[in-house]
N, C-alpha and C positions, 0 to 999 in steps of 0.2 A: 240359671246356670249357662244357658246358651249365650245370653247377652254378655257374660263374663268370659267367654271363649272356651268353655268346656264342650267336649264332644259328648253329647248325651243322646241316648235312645230310650224309648219306653216300650214295654211289652205287656200285654194284658190279654185276657181270655177271649174277648170278642173280636180280636184280630183274626184274619185268615191264617191258616197254617203256613202259607207261602210268605206272608208278611213276617210272621214270627221266625221262620227259618232264616230269612234274609237279615233280620235284626241280630239274631244269635250268631250268624256267620260273621257279621261286622264286628260284634263284640269279641268273638274268639280271635279274630285277626288283629285286634287292637285298634281298629278304625274308630270305634266308639269306646271311650274310656270309662264312661259311667252308664250303667244300665239301671233304669228304674222299672220295678216290676211289682205286680200284685203277687199273691201266693201262687200264681200260675206256675212259676218256676221254682217253688220251694223244693221240689224234687225234680230230678232229671236233668239239671244243668251240669255239664261237665266241661268246665273251663279251667285250665291249669293255672292261669295267672291271676286269679281272683285272690286278693289278700285281705280285703276289708269289706264287711257287710254292715250296712246301716239299717236298723229296723226302726221305722217310724211308728210302728205299733207292734204289739205282740200278737202272734197268731192265736186264733180262737182254739185251734187244735194244738195241744201241747206237743204232739208228735212232730208237727211241722217245724217247731222251733229248731230242733237239732238238724233238720234238713236244710233250713234256711242258713243257719250259721255254718253248717258243714260245707257250704260252697266256698268258704275261705280256707286256706291252709291245706289244700288237697295235696296228695302225693308226698307226704312227709314235710311239706312246707308249713311254716307258722302263719297263722291268720288271726284276725281280730274281728269281733262282732261288737258293735256299739248299738245299744238300745236307747231310743229316745222315749223315755217314760217318765212322766212327772206325777208325783204324789203331792198334792197341795199341802198336806200336813208336814212334809219333810221326812216322813218315815219311808222305809223301803216299800215300794208299791206291791200290792197284793199279788199281781201277776208275776212279778219277779220272784216272790217268795214261793209261789206255787211251782214255778219252773225249777227253782233250787231244790225243793223237796222232791219233785218228780224225777229229776236227773241226778239227785244226790251230789250237788255241786254248789259252788258259791259264785254269784254274779256280783262283782264289786262295782261300786260307783266310780265314775271317772275321777281321776285325781285332779286337785286344784280347781274344784267347782265351788268357789266361795259363795256365789249368789244363789245357786240352785244345786240340788242333788240330782245327778244324772246316773242312770243305770243302763 
């Protein structure tokens, strides 16, 4: 992403608190447009301008899912969460079904995915 001109930062648990605070401040101010994180900030991030969350895996803890995707669309704004989950059989992935049942919702596949089914 950096090679393609995106301003990207990463944040993870083994960083010092000073490093994490500096990265979060940069993200809040818009100096960094993309923030890649572990579940470290599934809770506790409060950034007004986040509109899209990409999940490259589903959290092990179902409660963390709502906190992850809740980072988008804060304060009455609309947001979107995209989950990159592949089920080789072409069926809806088990993890997605579990989240739908747990939260009593529907997680639809991305439209126009002719070659793969994306949830």
